[in-house]
C-alpha positions in Angstrom: -12.6 -131.5 -72.7 -9.0 -131.8 -71.7 -8.5 -129.3 -68.9 -5.2 -129.9 -67.2 -3.3 -133.1 -68.0 -2.3 -134.5 -64.6 0.8 -136.3 -66.0 3.7 -134.5 -67.5 4.4 -135.3 -71.1 8.0 -133.9 -71.4 7.6 -134.0 -75.2 8.3 -137.7 -75.3 6.3 -140.8 -76.4 4.9 -143.0 -73.7 7.6 -145.6 -73.6 10.6 -143.2 -73.3 8.7 -141.2 -70.7 8.0 -144.3 -68.6 11.7 -145.3 -68.9 12.7 -141.8 -67.8 10.5 -141.9 -64.7 11.7 -145.5 -63.8 15.3 -144.5 -64.1 14.8 -141.3 -62.0 13.0 -143.3 -59.4 15.8 -145.9 -59.2 18.4 -143.2 -58.8 16.4 -141.4 -56.1 15.9 -144.6 -54.2 19.5 -145.7 -54.4 21.2 -142.4 -53.8 18.5 -140.7 -51.8 19.3 -137.3 -53.4 19.4 -136.3 -57.1 19.5 -133.1 -59.1 17.1 -132.8 -62.1 14.8 -130.3 -63.7 12.0 -128.9 -61.6 9.1 -130.4 -63.7 10.8 -133.8 -63.6 11.2 -133.6 -59.9 7.5 -132.6 -59.5 6.4 -135.6 -61.6 8.7 -138.0 -59.8 7.6 -137.2 -56.2 4.2 -138.9 -56.4 5.7 -142.0 -58.0 8.4 -142.5 -55.3 6.0 -141.8 -52.5 3.6 -144.4 -53.7 6.4 -146.9 -54.0 7.6 -146.3 -50.4 4.0 -146.5 -49.1 3.6 -149.8 -51.0 6.8 -151.1 -49.5 5.6 -150.5 -45.9 3.5 -153.7 -46.0 5.8 -156.6 -46.6 4.1 -159.1 -48.8 5.0 -161.0 -52.0 2.4 -159.1 -53.9 3.8 -155.7 -52.9 7.3 -156.9 -53.8 6.0 -158.0 -57.3 4.4 -154.6 -57.8 7.6 -152.8 -56.9 9.5 -155.0 -59.3 7.1 -154.1 -62.1 7.8 -150.4 -61.6 11.5 -150.5 -60.7 13.8 -152.4 -63.1 16.6 -152.6 -60.5 16.5 -155.3 -57.8 18.8 -153.3 -55.5 16.3 -150.5 -55.5 13.4 -152.8 -54.6 15.4 -154.4 -51.8 16.4 -151.0 -50.4 12.7 -149.8 -50.3 11.7 -153.0 -48.5 14.6 -153.3 -46.1 15.8 -149.7 -45.5 13.3 -147.1 -46.5 10.0 -148.7 -45.5 11.1 -149.3 -41.8 12.6 -145.8 -41.7 9.2 -144.2 -42.7 7.1 -146.7 -40.7 5.5 -144.0 -38.5 5.3 -141.3 -41.2 2.0 -141.0 -43.0 3.4 -139.5 -46.2 5.6 -136.7 -47.5 8.8 -138.8 -47.9 10.3 -136.5 -50.6 11.5 -132.9 -50.5 12.0 -130.7 -53.5 14.5 -127.9 -53.1 14.7 -125.4 -56.0 18.3 -124.5 -57.0 19.8 -122.2 -59.6 19.1 -122.4 -63.3 21.2 -124.6 -65.6 23.8 -122.6 -67.5 23.4 -124.2 -70.9 19.7 -123.6 -71.5 18.4 -121.8 -68.4 16.2 -124.7 -67.3 15.0 -124.5 -63.7 16.8 -127.1 -61.6 15.7 -128.7 -58.4 17.2 -131.2 -56.0 14.8 -133.9 -54.9 15.7 -135.9 -51.8 14.2 -138.3 -49.3 13.4 -136.7 -46.0 
């Protein structure tokens, strides 16, 4: 039985969906605030929070894991050098999703996801 699929599909094959999430994660890490559709923001939040939590413990293995997920070296360095020390005392909840108005073209629900 397939009750509720935990992962969002976004009507894409696996490889384009993975690339979409990687690129959204890189943008969020680098710019700390992006505007996207609400389902994409909800799917992105757990990924970015896991990456920041992983970056809190500085080790070669964690850096390798971050490099596997994020294709951009600047984003990996920012997680390790800036974001992880910033959220050192915080247990979780590094991202905030704020719902904004609908997109004019197709009426899609838009949201702003930002790092707290």
